[in-house]
N, C-alpha and C positions, 0 to 999 in steps of 0.2 A: 233659665235663659238669662244671659248677661244683659245688663241694661245698655241702651244706646248712649255712647259717650259723645257729648255735644261740644262743639268748638266755642260756642257762645251761649250765654244765658237765653238770648232770644231764640236760638235754635231749640233749646230745651223746652221752652214754654210754647213753642209753635205746635205742639201736640194738642193744645187746648182748642176746642172748637165751639161753635155757636151753641148756646143753651146749657153749657156745662156748669155744674155746681162744683165749686172749688173749696178746698180747705187750706188755710195757711197756718203753718207753724207760728207760734206767737211768742210774746214776751221777749226775752233776750235772745231767743233763737229765731226771731222773725227773719225769713230769708230775703233780706232787702235786695240782694242782687237779682233774685228771680222776680221779685215783685216789681222792681224797676223795669225789667224786661216785659213783664206782663202788662204794665201801663202802656207800653208801645204796641204789643201784640193785640191787646184788647180793642184797640181802635179798628182792627180788621174783623172783629167778632161782634155778634149781637147777643144780648140777653145773658151775659155771664153773671153768676152769683158767687160772691166771695164770702164764705163763712169764716168767722174769726173770733178770737178773744181779744185781749189788749195787744196791739201791735206796736212795734218800735220802729220809727224811721220809714214808715210806709206812705209818706205824704204824696208820693208820685201817683198813687191810685185814687187820690181824692180830688183831682182836677175836674172842672166842669166839662171838659171835652169828652170825658168818659161816660157822661149821662146817656143812657140807652144802650151802652156797650157793656158796662159792668155796674152791678149794684152790690153794695156791702150789706151783709146780714150779720149783725153783731150780737154775740152773747155777752159781751162786755165792750166798753169803748174807752178810747184814749184820745190823745191829741189828733192822730190822723183822721179819725172818723167822727169826732164829737160834733163838729160844725155840720157835717152832712146829716147826722141824725137829727139835730136840732132844727134844721130847715126842711126836714121831710124827704131828703134825698138818699136816705139809707134806712134800714130796718133794724129795730132792736127787739131781741127775743129775751124776755125775762125768764130766767131759769137758774136753779141752783147749779153751781159749778159741778158738783158731784154727778149731776144728771146729764150733762152734755155728752159724755162718752156713751151713756145708755141710749141717748137719742140716736146716735150713730149705729151702735151695735144692734139695736132693735129694728133698724131699717126705717124708722120714722123720718129720719133725715138722710136722704141719699147724698152720696159724695162720689163724683166722677173722678176727680183728680186731687191729690194731696200735694201741696208744695212745701217742702221741708228743707232744713239745713242740718247736716250731719257731719260727724267726724269721718275721716277716711276709714276704709275697712281694715280690721286687724288681720292677723295671720289666719284667723278662722273665717274670714269673709264677713265679719259683722261690723256694721256701722252703729254709732251711738247717737241718739237724739240729744245727747249732751245736757245742756242746762235747762231744758224745758221738755218735759214729757206731757204734762197736763192732759188735754184731750187729743193730742196729736197721735199718740199710739193707737187709740181707737179709730181715728180717721184713716190711718194707714192700713189698718186691718180690714176696712170695708171699701176703700177706694179702688176703683178700677185701674187707676194709674197713679204712680208715685214719681214725682219729679223732684230730684234732690240737688241742692247745692252742696257739694262735698268740700268742706272747709277745714284745713289743718289747724285752724285756730279754735275749732270747737272742742271743748274738753270731752274726754271719754268718761262717762259717769256710770256708777254702779246702780243696779235696780232693774226697772222694767223697760228702759228705753233702748232696746236692742232691735235693729232692723237688718235682716240679711241683705247684703249687697245685691244678691240675685233677685230680690223682690222689687228692686227699683226699676222703673220703666225707662227713665232717662236721667243722666247725671251731667252736671257741669262742675268742673274743678276750678276753684279760685280761692286763694288765701285772702281773707279780709277780716278786719277787726269786728268783734261782736259789739252790739249796742251796750253801752254802759250807763249806769246811774251813779253820779258822784254823790258822796256823802254830804248831805246838806248841813249847813251851819245852824246850830240850834239858836233859840231865842228865849227870853225869859218866860213866855207863855208856855211853850212846849216843854221847857225844863221843869216848870211847876207841874204840868200834867204828868210828865215822866216820873217825877218823885211821888206823886199821889198814886199812880198805878203801881209803881214798884213796891209801895208799902203793902200792897195786897198780895204780892208774890211771896210764896213760902218756899223754904228749902225743899227740894224734891219735886217741885211742880214740873209739869210737862207743858211747854209753852207753844202757843200759836200766835203769830203776829205777822204784820205785813211790812211794808217798806215806807220810809219817810221819816219826818222829824220826830213824831211822837214815838213810834217803835224804837228808834235809835235812842231817844231820851230815856225811855224805860230801861233798855238794855244797859245803858251807861251807868245806871244806878244799882245794878245787880252784881257788881264785882265781889261783894262779900258773901253772896249766897253760896249754897252748896248743892251739888247733885241735881242740877236742873237738867231737864230733857227737852227735846224739840221734836214736835210732830206738827208740821205746818204746811199749808199749801204753797207759801212763798218764802224763800230763803234770801236774806239780804246781809250786807256787811256787818250789821250790828252784832251778829253772833260770834264773829271771829275772835275778838278779844276774850270773850267768855270761854270759848273753847281753849284758847291758849292758856288761860289762867286755871283751867280745869273745873271751872264753875259749871259749864255744860259738859256732862259726861254720860248722860242718858242712862245712868245706873239704876234708876227707880222705875223705868218704863217696863210695862208688861208686854207691849207690842213692839217688837224689834228693840229689845234692850241693847244698850251700847251703841245704837245707831241714831243719827239724825235722819228723819224722814221728811221728804218734801216732794212737791210736784213740779216746781220750777224755781230757778234762781235768777235774780236780777240785781246787779250791783256793779262793783268795780272789777278790774282785772285781778285784783288780789282775791276776791271771792271766787272768781272763775278758776284761778290757780289752785285755790284750796280744795275745790270739789273735784278737780281733775284726777281721775284714777284713785279717788279716796274711798276706801271701803267703809269708812265711818259714815258716809253720806249715801242714802238711798233715794234716788229719783224714781218716783212711782206713779202709776196711772192715777189720775186725779179722782176717778170713780172710787178707788180704794183709799187714797189719802184722806179724802173728804167724806168718807162713809161714816155716818153717825155711829153705826154698829162697831166700827173699828176704833173711832176716836174714844168712845166711852170705855173701852177696855183698859186704857191707861188710867191710873188713878191720878187725881189732883191735876186735871187738865185746866190750864189757865188760858182762856181764849181772849185775845186783846184785839179789838177792831175799832173802826172809826165810823163817823156818820156825818151827814150834811145838816140834818135837823133832828131834834128830838122834841116831841110834844109833851105837855105836862102829864099825860096819861102814861107815857113811856114808849109810845110808838116811835120807831127808828126809821128814818128815811136815809138811805145810803146810796141810791142809784140815780136820783134826779133832783133838779132844782125846780120845783113845781112840775110842769109837764115837760121840761127840757131835760132829756137824758144826759147825765154827766159821766156815769161810770157803768155799773152793772150790779146785779144781785150778788154775783161771785159766790164765795164760800162762807160768808158771814153767818148765815143761819145753820149751815152744816156744822160749824164749830161751836156756835152758841148752844145749839141743841145737844151736840156731843158732850160739851163741857157740863151742861146741866145734868146729864145722865151719868157722868163720870163720878166715881166715889171721891168726894172732896172737891169736885170740880167747880169752877167759877168762870164767869165771863164778864168782860168789861167793854163798854162803849166809851171811848175817850175822844173828846173833841174840844177845840177852843170854844169859849162861850159866845164869841161874836164872829161876824164876817164883815167884809167891806169896810175895813178900817174902824171897826167898833160900832158902825151905824145899824147893823142888823144883828139881832139876837138869834143864836142858833138853837136856843131853847125857846120854844114857841107855845102859845096857848093851843093852837091847832096847826097841823101841817099845812103847807102851802097847797092851794087847789091843784090837784093832779099829782101831788108827790106820792111816790111809791113807798109802801110800808115793807121794808125788807125784813126787819125783825119786829115781831109783834110784841105788844105790851105784856102778853102772857109769858113770853120767853126772856124778856129783858131782865138783867140782874143788876150789875153795878153801872152807874153812869159817872163819868169823871170829867170835870173841866179844871181850868187853872184855879178855880175857887173852892175845889174840894171834891169829896166822894159822897155819893148817895147809893144806898142799897134799896132797890125797888122790889126785890122778891118778897112776896107776901104782903105788900103794902096796898092800902086802899087808894082809890083815885085822889081823895083829899090829901092823904099823906104824901103821895107821889108829887102832887102839885106843889105842896108846901116845900118839900125837900129839893125838888128840882129848881124852883124859883130861888132857893137859897144859894145854889151854885151857878146861877145865871150871872151875867155881868151886872154890877150894882146899878148902872144907868138904866137897865131895862126891868128891874124887879118890880117897881111900882106898877108899871103898865101891864106886866104879866099878871100881877095879882088882880088888877081891875078886869082884865080880859077873862081871867079864869072865873071870876065871880059872875061876869055877864054871860059868858058862853056855856059854862059848865054848872053854874049855880053852886060853886064851891067857894066858901068863904075861907080865905087864907089869913089866919091871925097869927 
């Protein structure tokens, strides 16, 4: 049956009714046009639940007037929902990113309606989820209804993100720009971290990394490398130059050789143009991309991730500042465990040594009360700050404390040593 073609976005979301559980397409594919309309329609509804990962530009759904009408349920958080979570007006679900699709497909998490943004149908009647497949493919497979913003600006991508036009319940057509992330300017701290991490990358490695200053600083240092591959949950602009130079050619991969594999892309229009109809890039279901059993099949996996805090035993907090949720569990452990099982694989947690203008050490004697352990001390491998690299694999608690304090900011090292002695009974000499 053909979908209902709506004249306005508000008409499209008017199918949503009281108590519905909704899923929204996320990242750079966030259907902002539909979500802005939902912000208006939700005022006429009660007890809506909006499931989501990181959304871009969805601030209209975070206003206080929606309290009681719509509540966010976040598997990851960003700017639009962070304040709501921290004040108790939204819900956070700690879960590995690889398991979110399983939650949907198993029926553990019901979805009434999926709100998505797709390319126009091709000659075969197929739309593309474009730059973000993540858990949205699974949501569409189980949702009773799919409401789609059909946007000619959405790239058509290769891989799993194909949705038959006839499977859509209602559609609204509008050309609109996709959310973009400009390439941030580097600074001396991130440049130093980038150089340290890059020194651990070997020719032929298969890379996983995220977005932001540190990943870009690492990638900028890899122009002389050879035969790198990419299997990552998130694709950003940093890879473009390395593809152009032939540094990234994916020739050493055993899983999808010759292909870049990702779950979603977020960056500039140049990145979106690169992935459009590019058979070199596969956008795949995040249950598959982040599956440890898949990741480990590639040799020499190099997983590069970040953190908010690391304690001197090697516990990594990446989703909260104390009890205040800041981001999410995401795929960090999926890739750290996958890299650890990969032949020749390695993982890195890279972070600046301080926060708040140097007043707070991000290497700490103990994590802040309530902080979530995303990567356990049994899984951690390399830790990198601007002051150097430490390898914690196979190290004792005393050795870990000594080495981590050595790459903390010099202004905090003496206090860390004293706290380590007092709290852990470990003398750092």
